[in-house]
C-alpha positions in Angstrom: -69.0 39.4 -94.8 -70.6 42.2 -96.3 -73.6 43.6 -94.0 -76.1 42.0 -97.1 -75.6 39.7 -99.1 -75.9 41.2 -102.1 -74.9 38.7 -104.6 -75.7 35.5 -103.7 -74.9 32.9 -105.9 -76.6 29.9 -104.9 -80.0 31.6 -105.2 -82.2 30.3 -108.2 -83.1 33.0 -110.5 -86.5 33.6 -110.8 -87.9 32.9 -114.5 -90.0 35.8 -116.3 -93.1 34.0 -116.1 -92.4 34.4 -111.9 -91.4 38.0 -112.5 -94.4 39.2 -114.0 -96.5 37.1 -111.6 -95.1 39.4 -109.3 -96.0 42.1 -110.8 -99.1 41.3 -111.4 -98.7 41.0 -107.7 -98.2 44.9 -106.9 -101.7 47.1 -107.7 -99.2 50.3 -108.2 -96.7 48.7 -110.8 -99.7 47.9 -113.4 -102.3 50.5 -112.6 -103.1 52.5 -115.4 -100.1 54.1 -116.9 -97.7 53.7 -113.5 -94.5 55.6 -113.4 -91.2 54.2 -113.4 -90.3 53.6 -109.7 -86.1 54.2 -109.0 -87.4 55.1 -105.4 -87.9 51.4 -103.8 -85.5 52.7 -101.1 -87.3 55.4 -100.4 -90.9 54.0 -100.5 -91.1 50.4 -102.3 -95.1 49.5 -104.0 -96.6 46.9 -101.4 -97.9 43.5 -103.2 -101.3 42.8 -102.5 -101.0 40.6 -100.0 -100.2 43.6 -97.7 -102.8 45.8 -98.7 -105.1 42.9 -98.3 -103.9 42.5 -94.3 -104.8 46.6 -94.0 -108.2 46.3 -96.1 -108.9 43.3 -93.5 -108.0 45.3 -90.3 -110.2 48.4 -91.7 -113.0 46.3 -92.6 -113.6 45.1 -89.2 -112.5 48.1 -87.6 -115.5 49.3 -89.4 -117.6 46.3 -88.4 -117.0 45.4 -85.3 -114.9 48.6 -83.3 -112.0 49.3 -82.5 -111.7 46.8 -79.4 -113.9 44.1 -80.9 -111.5 43.9 -83.9 -108.1 43.8 -82.3 -109.5 41.0 -80.2 -110.9 39.5 -83.5 -107.0 40.0 -84.5 -105.5 39.8 -81.5 -103.7 36.1 -82.8 -102.3 37.7 -86.2 -101.3 40.3 -84.5 -99.2 38.3 -81.9 -97.8 36.6 -84.8 -96.3 39.6 -86.3 -93.1 39.1 -83.9 -92.7 35.5 -85.6 -92.8 36.9 -88.9 -90.3 39.6 -88.1 -87.9 36.9 -86.2 -87.9 34.6 -89.2 -87.2 37.4 -91.7 -83.9 38.2 -90.0 -83.1 35.0 -88.0 -84.1 36.2 -84.9 -86.2 35.3 -81.4 -89.7 36.8 -81.2 -88.7 37.6 -77.8 -86.2 39.8 -79.4 -88.7 42.1 -81.5 -90.4 45.2 -81.2 -92.3 47.0 -83.2 -92.5 50.8 -83.1 -93.4 53.3 -85.5 -90.6 54.0 -87.6 -86.2 53.1 -87.9 -85.6 56.2 -86.5 -88.2 56.1 -83.7 -86.3 52.0 -83.0 -83.3 53.4 -83.0 -83.5 56.3 -80.5 -86.2 54.3 -78.4 -82.9 51.9 -78.1 -80.3 54.5 -77.5 -81.7 56.4 -74.7 -81.8 52.7 -72.6 -78.1 52.9 -73.2 -76.9 53.9 -69.6 -73.6 56.9 -70.0 -72.7 56.1 -73.3 -70.1 57.2 -75.8 -71.5 56.6 -79.3 -68.7 55.6 -82.6 -70.5 56.6 -85.4 -69.9 57.2 -89.1 -69.7 59.9 -91.8 -72.4 57.6 -93.1 -74.7 57.9 -90.4 -78.6 58.9 -91.3 -79.8 62.0 -90.8 -82.3 61.5 -88.0 -79.9 59.1 -86.0 -76.8 62.1 -86.4 -79.3 64.9 -85.6 -80.6 62.6 -82.2 -76.8 62.2 -81.2 -75.9 66.5 -81.7 -78.7 66.6 -79.8 -78.0 64.0 -76.8 -74.7 65.6 -76.7 -75.6 69.0 -76.2 -77.7 67.8 -73.6 -74.4 66.0 -72.2 -76.7 62.6 -72.1 -73.9 60.8 -74.2 -70.5 61.9 -76.6 -70.0 60.5 -79.5 -67.1 60.7 -82.2 -67.7 60.0 -86.1 -65.0 57.4 -88.4 -65.1 56.8 -92.1 -66.1 53.6 -93.1 -65.5 53.7 -97.1 -63.0 51.7 -98.3 -59.4 52.9 -97.4 -55.9 51.9 -96.9 -57.2 50.7 -93.1 -59.7 48.0 -92.3 -62.8 49.2 -90.6 -62.1 47.0 -87.6 -58.3 48.5 -87.2 -60.0 51.7 -87.6 -63.2 51.0 -85.0 -60.3 49.2 -82.5 -58.3 52.8 -82.6 -61.8 54.8 -81.7 -62.9 52.2 -79.0 -59.8 52.5 -77.2 -60.6 56.1 -76.9 -63.8 55.8 -75.0 -63.7 58.2 -72.2 -63.2 56.0 -68.8 -67.2 55.4 -67.0 -68.2 55.5 -71.1 -70.1 52.9 -72.3 -69.3 52.1 -75.8 -71.5 51.7 -78.7 -70.8 51.4 -82.3 -73.3 52.6 -85.0 -73.6 51.4 -88.5 -75.0 51.3 -91.2 -75.5 48.5 -93.3 -76.0 50.2 -96.4 -76.0 53.7 -96.1 -78.8 56.5 -97.4 -76.2 58.2 -99.8 -73.8 55.2 -100.8 -74.6 51.4 -102.1 -72.0 49.1 -100.8 -72.7 47.1 -98.2 -70.6 47.6 -94.9 -67.9 44.9 -94.4 -68.7 43.5 -91.1 -65.7 40.8 -90.5 -64.6 40.8 -87.5 -66.5 43.9 -86.6 -68.8 42.4 -83.9 -66.0 40.9 -82.3 -63.8 43.7 -82.0 -66.8 45.7 -81.0 -67.9 43.3 -78.2 -64.2 42.8 -77.4 -64.0 46.3 -75.5 -67.3 46.0 -74.1 -69.5 47.5 -76.3 -72.8 46.7 -78.2 -73.3 47.4 -81.5 -76.1 48.9 -83.4 -76.9 48.1 -87.0 -79.1 50.6 -88.8 -80.5 48.0 -91.9 -83.1 50.2 -93.5 -81.2 50.1 -97.0 -80.7 46.0 -96.0 -83.4 44.3 -95.2 -86.0 43.5 -98.2 -82.5 43.9 -100.8 -81.6 40.4 -99.6 -80.6 38.0 -96.7 -80.1 39.8 -93.3 -78.7 37.7 -90.6 -78.8 39.2 -86.9 -77.1 35.7 -85.6 -74.2 36.0 -87.9 -74.1 39.8 -87.9 -73.6 39.5 -84.0 -75.3 42.8 -83.9 -76.7 43.6 -81.1 -79.7 46.0 -82.2 -80.9 45.8 -85.7 -83.5 48.2 -87.2 -85.1 48.6 -89.9 -88.8 49.9 -91.3 -91.2 48.6 -93.8 -92.0 51.2 -96.3 -88.2 50.8 -98.2 -87.4 47.7 -99.9 -89.9 45.6 -97.3 -92.4 46.9 -99.6 -94.4 47.2 -96.8 -96.5 50.0 -95.5 -95.5 53.8 -93.9 -95.6 54.2 -90.5 -94.4 51.1 -89.4 -90.7 49.9 -87.9 -88.9 47.4 -86.3 -86.2 47.2 -83.0 -84.6 43.9 -82.9 -82.5 43.3 -80.1 -79.7 40.7 -78.8 -80.4 38.8 -75.2 -76.9 40.5 -74.6 -78.7 44.2 -75.5 -81.9 43.4 -73.6 -79.2 42.3 -70.5 -76.8 45.5 -70.5 -79.5 48.1 -71.6 -81.8 49.9 -69.2 -85.7 51.4 -70.0 -86.0 53.9 -72.3 -87.0 57.4 -71.7 -90.9 57.6 -73.2 -92.0 53.8 -71.1 -95.5 53.5 -70.7 -98.1 51.1 -69.4 -96.8 48.5 -72.8 -93.2 48.2 -71.3 -93.4 47.7 -67.7 -95.7 46.4 -65.1 -97.3 48.8 -62.2 -96.8 46.8 -59.2 -97.7 49.0 -56.4 -97.6 53.1 -56.0 -93.8 53.8 -56.5 -92.9 50.4 -57.8 -92.5 49.5 -61.7 -91.2 46.6 -63.2 -90.0 46.8 -67.1 -90.6 43.7 -68.9 -87.5 41.8 -69.5 -87.8 41.1 -73.2 -88.0 43.5 -75.8 -91.8 44.7 -74.9 -90.4 47.5 -73.0 -89.2 49.5 -75.8 -92.6 49.8 -77.5 -95.7 52.0 -76.7 -99.4 51.0 -76.0 -100.5 53.2 -79.1 -100.2 51.5 -82.3 -102.2 51.0 -85.6 -103.4 47.2 -85.8 -103.7 47.6 -89.1 -100.2 49.0 -90.1 -98.8 46.1 -88.0 -101.0 43.1 -89.9 -99.7 45.3 -92.7 -95.9 44.7 -91.8 -96.1 41.6 -90.9 -97.6 40.5 -94.3 -94.5 42.6 -95.7 -92.2 39.7 -93.7 -94.1 36.8 -95.2 -93.7 37.6 -98.5 -90.3 38.3 -98.9 -89.4 35.3 -97.1 -91.5 33.4 -99.7 -89.9 35.5 -102.7 -86.9 34.2 -100.9 -84.7 37.7 -99.8 -81.5 35.3 -101.6 -83.7 35.4 -105.0 -84.1 38.6 -104.4 -80.6 39.6 -104.0 -79.6 37.5 -107.1 -82.4 39.7 -109.4 -81.4 43.2 -107.6 -77.8 42.3 -108.9 -78.9 42.1 -112.4 -81.2 45.0 -112.3 -78.7 47.2 -110.6 -76.2 46.0 -113.3 -78.5 46.6 -116.4 -79.6 50.1 -115.0 -75.9 51.2 -114.2 -74.7 50.3 -118.1 -78.1 51.8 -119.4 -77.2 55.1 -118.0 -73.3 54.3 -118.7 -74.1 53.9 -122.8 -76.2 56.5 -122.9 -75.1 59.6 -120.9 -71.6 58.3 -119.5 -72.7 58.6 -116.2 -70.8 56.1 -113.7 -72.0 55.2 -110.2 -70.3 56.6 -107.3 -70.1 52.9 -106.1 -68.3 51.9 -109.4 -65.8 49.1 -109.4 -66.3 48.3 -105.9 -67.1 44.8 -104.2 -70.8 44.9 -102.5 -72.8 46.9 -104.6 -76.3 46.4 -103.5 -79.2 47.9 -105.3 -78.7 51.4 -104.3 -76.9 53.5 -106.9 -75.8 57.1 -106.4 -74.8 59.7 -109.3 -72.9 62.5 -109.1 -75.4 65.0 -110.9 -73.7 67.8 -113.7 -73.5 70.9 -113.1 -76.0 71.9 -116.3 -78.7 70.0 -114.0 -79.1 72.8 -111.8 -80.5 71.9 -108.4 -80.7 68.3 -107.4 -84.1 68.7 -105.9 -85.7 70.5 -108.8 -84.2 67.7 -111.4 -86.0 64.9 -109.8 -89.6 66.9 -109.4 -89.1 67.2 -113.4 -88.4 63.5 -113.7 -91.7 62.7 -111.3 -93.6 65.3 -113.5 -92.1 63.1 -117.0 -93.6 59.8 -114.5 -90.6 58.4 -113.1 -89.4 58.3 -109.3 -86.2 58.7 -108.3 -84.7 60.5 -105.0 -82.0 63.5 -104.6 -80.4 62.5 -101.1 -79.0 66.2 -99.8 -77.3 67.8 -96.8 -80.3 67.2 -94.3 -80.7 63.1 -94.5 -76.6 62.6 -95.0 -74.7 65.9 -94.2 -71.7 64.6 -93.0 -71.1 61.7 -95.7 -71.9 64.7 -98.3 -69.6 66.8 -97.1 -66.8 64.5 -96.2 -67.2 63.8 -100.5 -67.3 67.6 -101.1 -71.1 67.0 -102.8 -74.1 69.5 -102.3 -76.0 65.9 -103.0 -76.8 62.9 -104.8 -78.9 61.4 -106.9 -80.3 58.1 -105.9 -81.6 55.4 -108.1 -83.0 52.1 -106.2 -84.2 50.0 -108.6 -86.1 46.4 -107.0 -86.6 43.3 -108.3 -89.9 44.2 -110.2 -88.0 46.6 -112.3 -88.0 46.1 -116.2 -86.3 46.7 -118.9 -89.1 49.3 -120.3 -89.1 51.1 -116.5 -84.8 51.8 -117.2 -85.8 53.1 -121.1 -88.3 55.3 -119.4 -85.5 56.6 -117.4 -83.2 56.9 -119.9 -86.2 58.9 -121.8 -86.7 61.4 -118.8 -83.8 62.3 -118.4 -83.0 63.6 -122.1 -86.2 65.2 -122.3 -86.1 67.4 -119.1 -82.5 67.7 -119.6 -81.3 69.0 -122.9 -78.5 69.9 -122.9 -77.3 66.1 -121.2 -75.3 64.7 -123.7 -72.1 62.2 -123.4 
């Protein structure tokens, strides 16, 4: 079982009329001369219902003031946890709402007592930097293993690493559902069972999974699940989600930064943290962002994550085919099972600096991403790459966008030939 169902065969395909309606629902897709957007994995294009929730909050705040507006929206704000829970098959009391996936991951990790973290070479930059800094402060230990396809199954690699965790340390395994610089979904068969057999906790960074297709927290067996809303979920920037299993709620303590939202102040020298996920939240948040987060979850559910995954598989195949036919390019994930709609490419040396190449594409009206060492140093060093071109289409992507990408590569890099 991969961390995300990349090609659910039972899902009904979208009709052209449905795709046209979904595109009309997206202001940034059809406004004027929109760019060809191949950066949905960085920040997708929000649909109108997400904007509507944001705008409704701003209008209420303008006319009523912040506190009265919050009172007016209290029911809707409370319901956001219900929407998140439905999306990932969790319970509302297991959901904490924070400012980003990285903040959610770090907040949960800070509540682990004396952990030894088994991470991977594909760990996201912000999470890796947290581990490096916490290890320097002697708050945890960690080791990194490979998760990409090889002769040894992932569960066997994990079992070997878990057996080497120092006595007295709590094992924590941190995996990416789909890595930031590698578009193959992590195989999860037996992973949770292996981690739990060693008394460990399983953290899963689903930043590049939620919104791409179905993600089922219960089926995956993970204890901590984090994701932002700005990527594949098509929500706003500045909102992230932390979901915790009942096992994690009982095993984790209080995070480093706890405030009046996370605990009750019972006596002058006594506090009582909430037993549910609220203890991981902060008192200060933007209600408009939170309402838009809920709208993004509801929108994805209405569209159907399984149908999204099926369309993404079709779009991914069409994009890879177009670049192969015109330039002879193969994605680094070519030929592997469980490929997601995140495609990575090794750029020819003639293209020069990858970040500069992406800026040239942007000048030509095409949005793409270059992932360098700041966000994926461990993975890139193991692969011997300075960085990768990352193309992340989505179910909205059409043939015209693909044609414009091909044209932009040709016109901005005249030396490129098959």
